[in-house]
C-alpha positions in Angstrom: 22.7 33.2 -9.4 19.2 31.8 -9.7 18.4 28.1 -9.5 17.2 26.5 -12.7 14.1 24.4 -12.7 16.3 21.3 -12.3 18.0 23.0 -9.4 14.7 23.9 -7.7 13.6 20.2 -8.0 16.8 19.0 -6.5 16.6 21.5 -3.7 13.2 20.3 -2.7 14.4 16.7 -2.4 17.6 17.8 -0.7 15.7 19.6 2.0 13.4 16.6 2.6 16.5 14.4 2.9 18.1 16.8 5.3 14.9 16.9 7.4 14.9 13.1 7.7 18.5 12.8 8.7 18.2 15.8 11.1 15.4 13.9 12.8 17.6 10.8 13.2 20.5 12.9 14.7 18.2 14.8 17.0 16.8 11.5 18.4 20.4 10.2 18.7 21.4 13.2 20.7 18.3 12.9 23.0 19.1 9.2 23.6 22.7 10.0 24.6 21.5 12.7 27.0 19.1 10.3 28.5 21.9 7.7 28.9 24.0 10.2 30.7 27.0 9.8 28.5 29.1 12.2 26.4 27.4 12.9 23.1 29.6 11.1 20.6 27.0 11.8 18.0 28.4 13.0 14.7 27.1 15.9 12.5 24.1 15.3 10.2 26.5 15.6 7.3 28.2 12.4 8.4 25.0 10.5 7.6 24.9 11.7 4.0 26.4 8.4 2.7 24.3 6.4 0.3 26.2 3.1 0.7 25.9 3.1 4.5 22.2 4.0 4.3 21.6 1.3 1.7 23.5 -1.3 3.7 21.4 -0.6 6.8 18.1 -0.6 4.8 18.9 -4.0 3.1 20.2 -5.6 6.3 17.0 -4.7 8.1 15.1 -6.6 5.4 17.3 -9.7 4.8 19.2 -10.0 8.2 22.4 -11.4 6.8 25.6 -9.4 5.9 26.5 -11.9 3.2 23.2 -11.3 1.4 23.6 -7.6 1.6 27.1 -7.8 0.3 26.0 -9.9 -2.7 23.2 -7.5 -3.5 25.5 -4.4 -3.3 28.4 -6.0 -5.2 30.7 -5.5 -2.2 32.6 -7.6 0.3 31.0 -8.6 3.6 33.7 -6.7 5.6 32.8 -3.6 3.6 29.1 -3.9 4.6 30.1 -4.5 8.2 32.3 -1.4 8.1 29.4 0.6 6.7 27.1 -0.4 9.5 29.8 0.1 12.1 30.4 3.7 10.8 26.7 4.5 11.0 26.5 3.2 14.6 29.6 5.2 15.6 28.1 8.4 14.0 24.9 7.9 15.9 26.4 6.4 19.1 23.8 3.7 19.1 23.6 0.0 18.2 21.4 -0.3 15.1 21.4 -4.1 14.8 21.7 -7.1 17.1 22.7 -10.6 16.4 20.0 -13.2 16.9 19.1 -16.7 15.8 17.4 -15.1 12.8 20.4 -13.2 11.9 21.1 -9.4 12.3 17.8 -7.7 13.2 17.3 -4.0 14.0 17.3 -2.8 17.5 14.2 -0.8 18.4 15.9 2.5 17.6 17.5 0.9 14.5 14.0 -0.1 13.3 12.8 3.5 13.6 15.8 5.0 11.9 15.9 2.5 9.1 12.4 3.8 8.1 13.9 7.2 7.7 17.0 5.9 5.8 14.6 4.2 3.3 12.8 7.5 2.8 16.1 9.2 2.1 17.0 6.6 -0.5 13.5 7.0 -2.1 14.1 10.8 -2.3 17.4 10.2 -4.1 15.7 7.9 -6.6 13.0 10.5 -7.1 15.6 13.1 -8.1 16.4 11.0 -11.1 12.7 10.8 -12.0 12.3 14.5 -11.5 15.1 15.3 -13.9 13.7 12.9 -16.6 10.3 14.6 -16.2 11.8 18.0 -16.7 13.2 16.7 -20.0 9.8 15.5 -21.1 9.9 11.8 -20.1 8.4 10.0 -17.2 10.8 7.3 -16.0 11.5 5.2 -12.9 9.5 2.7 -10.9 6.1 3.3 -9.4 5.1 0.9 -6.6 1.4 0.6 -5.8 0.1 -1.2 -2.7 -3.0 -2.9 -4.1 -5.3 -4.3 -1.5 -7.0 -7.6 -2.4 -10.2 -7.5 -4.3 -9.6 -4.0 -5.7 -7.5 -4.9 -8.7 -10.2 -5.8 -11.3 -11.1 -2.6 -13.2 -9.7 0.8 -12.2 -6.1 -0.2 -11.6 -5.5 -2.3 -14.7 -7.1 0.4 -16.9 -5.1 3.2 -15.3 -1.8 1.3 -15.7 -2.5 0.5 -19.3 -3.4 4.1 -20.1 -0.4 5.6 -18.3 2.1 3.1 -19.9 0.6 3.9 -23.4 1.6 7.5 -22.8 4.8 6.9 -20.8 6.4 3.6 -22.0 9.6 4.2 -20.0 7.8 3.9 -16.7 7.9 0.6 -14.8 5.0 -0.2 -12.4 5.0 -2.7 -9.7 2.1 -3.8 -7.5 2.4 -5.3 -4.0 -0.4 -7.5 -2.8 -0.1 -7.8 1.0 -2.3 -7.3 4.1 -3.2 -3.7 4.9 -0.8 -3.5 7.9 2.2 -4.6 5.8 1.4 -2.2 3.1 1.1 0.7 5.5 4.5 -0.1 7.0 6.0 -0.1 3.4 4.2 3.1 2.7 5.7 4.8 5.7 9.2 3.7 4.6 8.6 4.9 1.0 8.8 1.4 -0.4 5.3 1.9 -1.6 4.2 5.2 -3.3 0.5 4.8 -2.4 -2.1 2.2 -1.4 -5.3 1.7 -3.4 -8.2 -0.1 -1.8 -11.1 0.1 0.7 -10.5 3.0 3.1 -10.2 2.3 6.8 -10.3 4.5 9.9 -6.8 6.1 10.4 -5.2 6.3 13.8 -1.9 7.6 12.5 -1.5 11.2 11.4 1.5 10.2 9.3 -0.9 8.7 6.7 -3.6 10.5 4.7 -6.6 9.2 2.7 -8.6 10.5 -0.2 -12.0 9.1 -1.3 -12.2 8.0 -4.9 -15.5 6.3 -5.2 -18.3 4.4 -3.4 -19.1 0.8 -4.3 -22.6 -0.7 -3.6 -22.4 -4.1 -2.0 -24.8 -6.9 -3.2 -25.2 -10.6 -2.5 -23.8 -12.7 -5.3 -24.2 -16.3 -6.4 -23.7 -18.3 -9.6 -26.2 -17.9 -12.4 -28.8 -20.7 -11.9 -28.3 -20.8 -8.1 -31.5 -22.0 -6.3 -31.8 -18.5 -4.7 -31.4 -16.6 -8.0 -34.5 -14.9 -9.6 -36.7 -14.8 -6.5 -37.1 -12.9 -3.3 -34.6 -14.1 -0.6 -34.9 -14.0 3.2 -32.5 -14.6 6.1 -33.7 -18.2 6.4 -32.7 -18.8 2.8 -29.2 -17.3 3.4 -28.6 -19.6 6.4 -29.0 -22.7 4.2 -26.0 -22.1 2.0 -22.2 -21.8 2.6 -20.5 -18.5 2.4 -17.1 -17.3 1.1 -16.2 -13.9 2.6 -13.3 -11.6 3.2 -11.2 -12.1 6.3 -12.4 -10.9 9.7 -11.8 -7.2 10.6 -11.7 -6.1 7.0 -13.9 -3.1 6.3 -16.4 -5.1 4.2 -16.7 -7.9 6.8 -17.2 -5.4 9.6 -20.1 -3.8 7.6 -21.7 -7.2 6.9 -21.5 -8.1 10.6 -23.0 -4.7 11.6 -25.9 -5.3 9.1 -26.7 -8.7 10.6 -26.5 -7.4 14.1 -28.9 -4.5 13.3 -31.4 -7.1 11.9 -31.1 -9.2 15.0 -29.6 -12.1 13.0 -26.7 -14.3 13.9 -23.4 -13.4 12.3 -22.4 -15.3 9.2 -19.8 -18.0 9.8 -18.1 -18.4 6.4 -16.9 -21.8 5.1 -14.1 -20.0 3.4 -12.3 -16.7 4.2 -10.1 -15.3 1.5 -8.7 -12.2 0.0 -8.0 -14.0 -3.3 -10.4 -12.9 -5.9 -9.5 -15.8 -8.3 -10.3 -18.3 -5.5 -13.6 -16.5 -4.7 -14.6 -16.4 -8.3 -13.9 -20.2 -8.7 -15.9 -21.1 -5.6 -18.9 -19.0 -6.7 -18.9 -20.4 -10.3 -18.5 -24.0 -9.3 -20.6 -24.3 -6.1 -23.7 -22.9 -4.4 -21.6 -20.6 -2.2 -22.7 -17.0 -1.6 -20.8 -13.8 -1.1 -21.3 -10.1 -0.5 -19.2 -8.0 -2.8 -19.3 -5.1 -5.3 -20.5 -6.0 -8.8 -17.5 -4.1 -10.2 -15.0 -6.6 -8.7 -16.6 -9.4 -10.7 -17.4 -7.3 -13.7 -16.2 -9.8 -16.3 -18.0 -12.8 -14.7 -21.3 -10.8 -14.8 -20.7 -9.8 -18.4 -20.2 -13.4 -19.3 -23.4 -14.4 -17.5 -21.7 -16.7 -15.0 -22.9 -14.8 -11.9 -26.1 -13.2 -10.6 -27.1 -10.8 -7.9 -29.7 -12.0 -5.4 -32.9 -10.2 -4.6 -32.0 -9.3 -1.0 -31.7 -5.7 0.2 -28.5 -4.9 2.1 -29.9 -1.5 3.1 -27.7 0.5 0.8 -24.5 -1.1 2.1 -21.5 0.4 0.3 -17.8 0.8 0.9 -15.4 3.6 0.3 -12.6 3.1 -2.1 -9.7 5.5 -2.1 -6.0 6.1 -1.9 -3.8 6.2 1.1 -0.6 8.2 1.0 2.2 9.3 3.4 1.3 12.7 4.8 3.6 15.3 3.3 5.1 13.0 0.8 6.0 14.4 -2.6 5.3 11.7 -5.2 7.5 11.0 -8.1 6.2 12.4 -11.5 5.4 8.8 -12.5 3.5 8.0 -9.3 1.6 11.3 -9.7 0.6 10.5 -13.2 -0.7 7.1 -12.3 -2.6 8.5 -9.3 -4.1 11.2 -11.6 -5.3 8.5 -14.1 -6.8 6.4 -11.3 -8.7 9.4 -10.0 -9.9 10.2 -13.5 -11.2 6.7 -14.1 -12.8 6.6 -10.6 -14.6 9.9 -11.3 -15.8 8.5 -14.7 -17.2 5.3 -13.0 -19.0 7.4 -10.4 -20.5 9.6 -13.1 -21.6 6.5 -15.1 -23.2 5.0 -12.0 -25.1 8.2 -11.3 -26.4 8.3 -14.9 -27.5 4.7 -14.7 -29.4 5.4 -11.4 -31.1 8.4 -12.9 -32.6 6.4 -15.8 
């Protein structure tokens, strides 16, 4: 007997699920050996239980059995029994009671990440089957870093949904660290935004495009339309991204190289709507890509200043979990984002050549 295409797709996911649960069991065995007790750890097969894994994953997020029970349509004793069975199979406490409710123990926190990845693989099996039948379905979750949601992502979403109307797409707007944690637990399919140095081999990045950074002010600003120097910049308030973001680090490096004091912004924000409003209704300055304020430039509300930032640019790309197999829907959206990014890069190159 040979596997059908559907069987092959399920087998790939099943092996990934087994690898995650094997890793949990292996660590549980190592912990018991280190504790000097009898094993008491069950077989990997005992962990193949969707309700128990779902209960643990939800409890780690909401901290209250009653909330998990309501979400699952079960009684609180049923949820408590599910958690107790998992803990018995692994011979470790997964949760501890605190003033904040039930929170994961250190080992519980590590294992819940793997449980969430198992649940994601199960969801992706359904999406794989739909794709084999010619339809992209399911939910795609994109971690969209602030100030990167203006052009490429909206256009890509619109194009993909026009071709695959049964897809559902969610975006999560959170700080980079939070998005990475959700990416590792498969709650996010990929992160789109400014690339940062990676210190974790469990994440991978791919460059999509470069964005040139310029100084921006409202049209009609006192500094618009004439050469600008450092002394001019010091006379006006600034609105910038938060400290330690890639763009802010580049800007600080630029001012250090020029022997100038670092900018002290009046406003730090990752909210593009707030930044836009401050620029349009005040004499504030910012350093940003023109693409991110594309529509305001088209409408004539903003202007770039005549001040060279020495070719300052930032790398925009996608961050994924190393070794992850995206759902068909997530793959289609990422392909469309890549296509649009390549088109933007080619357009910029043609404009520069003129």
